[in-house]
VOGU-3710 file (C-alpha; in Angstrom, 3 decimals, decimal comma):
1> msdalligis> 0,000/0,000/0,000  2,994/2,309/-0,276  1,456/3,829/-3,420  -2,033/4,183/-1,916  -3,948/7,411/-2,391  -4,253/9,383/0,833  -7,685/11,008/1,073  -8,308/13,479/3,869  -11,757/13,800/5,438  -12,750/16,904/7,355
11> ariyhpiapv> -13,617/16,366/11,011  -16,967/16,815/12,617  -16,716/18,766/15,882  -18,506/18,044/19,151  -18,642/21,089/21,432  -19,353/20,306/25,113  -22,594/22,072/26,092  -25,377/21,346/28,572  -27,221/19,091/29,163  -24,862/16,461/27,695
21> idlggifnkt> -21,832/18,068/29,340  -23,415/17,310/32,719  -22,718/13,614/32,119  -19,052/14,381/32,778  -16,056/12,430/31,521  -15,368/12,646/27,797  -18,492/14,773/27,308  -16,598/17,665/28,930  -14,057/17,632/26,080  -14,129/19,005/22,549
31> lhyleqsvah> -14,138/16,023/20,178  -13,098/15,761/16,542  -14,691/12,731/14,913  -15,347/10,952/11,629  -18,586/9,355/10,426  -17,789/5,655/9,899  -19,901/5,318/6,757  -17,988/8,185/5,080  -14,653/6,509/5,793  -15,929/3,173/4,509
41> wvlqphvlal> -17,275/4,806/1,346  -13,877/6,344/0,600  -11,824/3,262/1,473  -11,044/1,285/-1,677  -8,168/-0,929/-2,843  -5,073/1,308/-2,708  -7,018/4,150/-1,084  -6,578/5,162/2,561  -8,803/7,613/4,460  -7,488/9,972/7,128
51> mippveregl> -9,394/12,422/9,305  -7,854/15,909/9,319  -8,135/17,487/12,779  -8,759/21,221/13,082  -5,620/23,237/13,819  -6,713/25,854/16,351  -4,398/28,611/17,451  -6,078/28,596/20,871  -4,889/25,002/21,372  -1,517/23,495/22,266
61> lqpgqvslad> 0,123/24,193/18,910  2,117/27,328/18,330  1,553/29,276/15,070  3,800/27,944/12,345  4,212/24,440/13,766  1,422/22,767/11,782  -1,039/24,215/9,294  -3,906/22,959/7,184  -1,731/23,706/4,156  0,658/20,997/5,393
71> yaerldglvl> -2,157/18,462/5,050  -3,093/19,753/1,606  0,506/19,355/0,479  0,808/15,739/1,621  -2,674/14,357/0,896  -4,182/13,562/-2,512  -7,743/14,804/-2,049  -10,312/16,115/0,404  -13,808/14,991/1,391  -15,940/17,554/3,242
81> qggtdiapes> -18,363/15,419/5,242  -21,833/16,294/6,459  -22,956/17,466/9,868  -24,227/20,536/11,658  -25,541/23,704/10,026  -23,272/26,337/8,512  -23,419/29,531/10,554  -25,277/32,339/8,744  -22,419/34,700/9,677  -20,236/32,669/7,306
91> ygetplapdw> -22,257/34,028/4,375  -22,978/37,510/5,693  -26,290/36,935/7,491  -27,487/36,639/11,076  -29,420/33,616/12,385  -33,177/33,920/11,950  -33,660/31,522/14,877  -31,335/30,291/17,664  -31,553/26,695/16,406  -30,035/27,766/13,076
101> agdrvrdrye> -26,898/29,368/14,555  -24,659/26,642/13,109  -21,006/26,057/13,926  -18,814/29,037/13,058  -15,707/27,294/14,406  -16,148/24,377/12,032  -16,934/26,769/9,172  -13,611/28,594/9,586  -11,730/25,306/9,797  -13,366/23,741/6,723
111> iglfeafvaq> -13,134/26,899/4,622  -9,432/26,980/5,475  -9,125/23,325/4,435  -11,040/23,977/1,234  -8,826/26,924/0,294  -5,638/24,982/1,057  -6,583/22,014/-1,147  -7,843/24,214/-4,001  -4,614/26,237/-3,861  -2,691/22,963/-4,314
121> gkpvigicrg> -4,925/21,890/-7,218  -6,053/18,851/-5,216  -9,573/17,439/-5,812  -12,322/18,273/-3,316  -15,727/16,638/-2,938  -18,487/17,870/-0,613  -21,297/15,810/0,927  -24,476/17,565/2,155  -23,038/20,259/4,469  -19,858/19,923/2,396
131> cqlinvalgg> -21,775/20,929/-0,734  -23,156/23,964/1,070  -19,686/24,792/2,409  -18,270/24,845/-1,132  -20,953/27,310/-2,190  -20,355/29,547/0,843  -16,556/29,427/0,495  -16,899/30,685/-3,089  -19,262/33,517/-2,135  -22,736/31,955/-2,291
141> tlyqdiptql> -25,513/31,972/0,315  -27,936/29,476/1,853  -31,523/29,141/2,918  -31,230/29,006/6,699  -34,362/26,849/6,860  -36,034/25,551/3,713  -39,548/25,023/5,175  -39,599/28,584/6,532  -37,971/30,456/3,650  -39,172/28,255/0,790
151> psaiahrdde> -42,558/26,925/1,941  -43,417/25,612/-1,534  -40,492/23,147/-1,376  -40,931/19,426/-0,854  -39,786/17,808/2,401  -35,994/17,675/2,300  -35,673/16,396/5,857  -37,672/14,062/8,082  -36,070/13,453/11,481  -38,006/10,234/12,014
161> rydhqfhevs> -37,189/8,747/8,603  -33,660/10,267/8,491  -31,688/8,465/5,728  -34,876/6,725/4,591  -36,197/10,098/3,394  -35,889/10,108/-0,419  -36,997/12,344/-3,266  -36,435/12,550/-7,005  -33,559/14,451/-8,578  -32,988/15,408/-12,209
171> lvpgsrlaal> -29,498/15,460/-13,719  -28,748/18,560/-15,779  -28,309/17,549/-19,454  -24,796/18,103/-20,747  -23,258/18,240/-17,270  -20,322/16,086/-16,207  -22,588/14,446/-13,637  -25,052/13,457/-16,354  -22,145/12,038/-18,366  -21,376/9,678/-15,466
181> ypsithaein> -24,887/8,227/-15,826  -25,547/8,175/-19,601  -28,781/6,195/-19,312  -30,234/8,141/-16,380  -32,024/11,502/-16,402  -33,898/11,152/-13,086  -33,079/9,164/-9,954  -33,868/8,896/-6,241  -31,529/10,381/-3,635  -31,725/10,584/0,148
191> sihhqgikal> -32,366/13,964/1,733  -31,283/14,885/5,273  -31,021/18,673/5,270  -33,090/21,704/6,185  -30,624/24,215/4,714  -29,893/24,526/1,002  -28,223/26,673/-1,624  -29,999/30,005/-2,158  -27,650/32,257/-4,157  -25,266/30,137/-6,222
201> aleldveala> -21,597/31,150/-6,187  -20,604/32,698/-9,513  -17,902/30,100/-10,222  -20,236/27,110/-9,832  -22,478/25,280/-12,294  -25,626/23,392/-11,251  -25,540/19,678/-12,120  -28,658/18,322/-10,384  -31,997/19,725/-9,218  -34,645/18,441/-6,819
211> vpdglieavr> -37,945/17,416/-8,369  -40,357/19,140/-8,348  -39,188/22,218/-6,376  -35,958/22,865/-8,319  -33,726/23,229/-5,259  -30,040/22,853/-6,184  -28,757/19,356/-5,380  -25,299/19,208/-7,002  -22,698/21,765/-8,086  -19,343/21,756/-9,864
221> wrgpsylfgm> -16,577/24,342/-10,066  -15,554/25,784/-13,414  -11,988/26,224/-12,158  -8,886/24,239/-13,142  -9,136/21,428/-10,569  -11,804/18,912/-9,515  -14,420/20,384/-7,178  -17,865/18,785/-6,837  -20,591/18,985/-4,215  -23,764/16,929/-3,751
231> qwhpefmaqr> -26,549/17,580/-1,293  -27,266/13,882/-0,701  -25,332/11,216/1,249  -23,962/8,522/-1,103  -22,240/6,807/1,824  -25,614/5,981/3,410  -27,070/4,667/0,160  -23,999/2,475/-0,374  -24,819/0,469/2,750  -28,093/-1,009/1,502
241> qfhpnqldgg> -30,708/-0,658/-1,214  -33,514/1,669/-0,128  -35,134/2,460/-3,470  -34,851/0,599/-6,798  -34,085/3,872/-8,605  -31,595/5,295/-6,094  -28,509/6,921/-7,604  -25,398/4,759/-7,281  -22,601/6,865/-5,794  -19,890/4,607/-7,256
251> pilaefldaa> -19,301/6,611/-10,463  -18,988/9,853/-8,466  -16,419/8,343/-6,111  -14,504/6,795/-9,027  -14,324/10,167/-10,804  -13,046/11,855/-7,632  -10,382/9,188/-7,046  -9,336/9,303/-10,718  -8,841/13,057/-10,330  -6,697/12,419/-7,258
261> rarrr> -4,550/9,904/-9,154  -4,162/12,314/-12,052  -3,108/15,126/-9,723  -0,541/12,870/-8,036  0,954/11,970/-11,422
//
């Protein structure tokens, strides 16, 4: 495995707050963690997955010792995994409700990661929150809460159904995503989000849309390196067959890993 691709995955962050913090022990500590299904989706023959911990200047490290750019230099690609909301302050707004405040600390960390990998010309792929993060990092904005701000939209999140919540998506004709699925124009994808892309960043193209509300479900950068974001979770769909028409995430992963191999060469 000495020639294995090294794919970095951004960390989720647990912040100790009440009432969970009252349990004591590890719940009093800030935790950086990785969703198992994301790691297993990325892991392939000759592909290794590594979680990239946030590098915080308020921590034990001194400035200049380690940076996110060091990871971008050594690793072959980046996966921005899903998780908590993006803070409205990250795209120039204030929260419309306390529950939508998001995680500004994680935003700063992942935007820094994103910029470091793009600067190195390394491929980046975003899942759910990661797709939204790509849009925000390039200057776009989000709906803070789809049901509130876009009441005509279909249900994009059901807490009881969670990853069993599916809806139809259409692939934009002529897009690179559509080219990965030459015989498919519409498919089923899971939907576990209450935020979504509102104003699209100028450097991005839309590659998939929700049916029937037209909410943006996949984006791709027009820049010189690979940069793709999808609003759904292919790692959950890879575990078992929910719907006969669900979109297979294999071609998307293969394209991302091919881009990583090409960049290494």
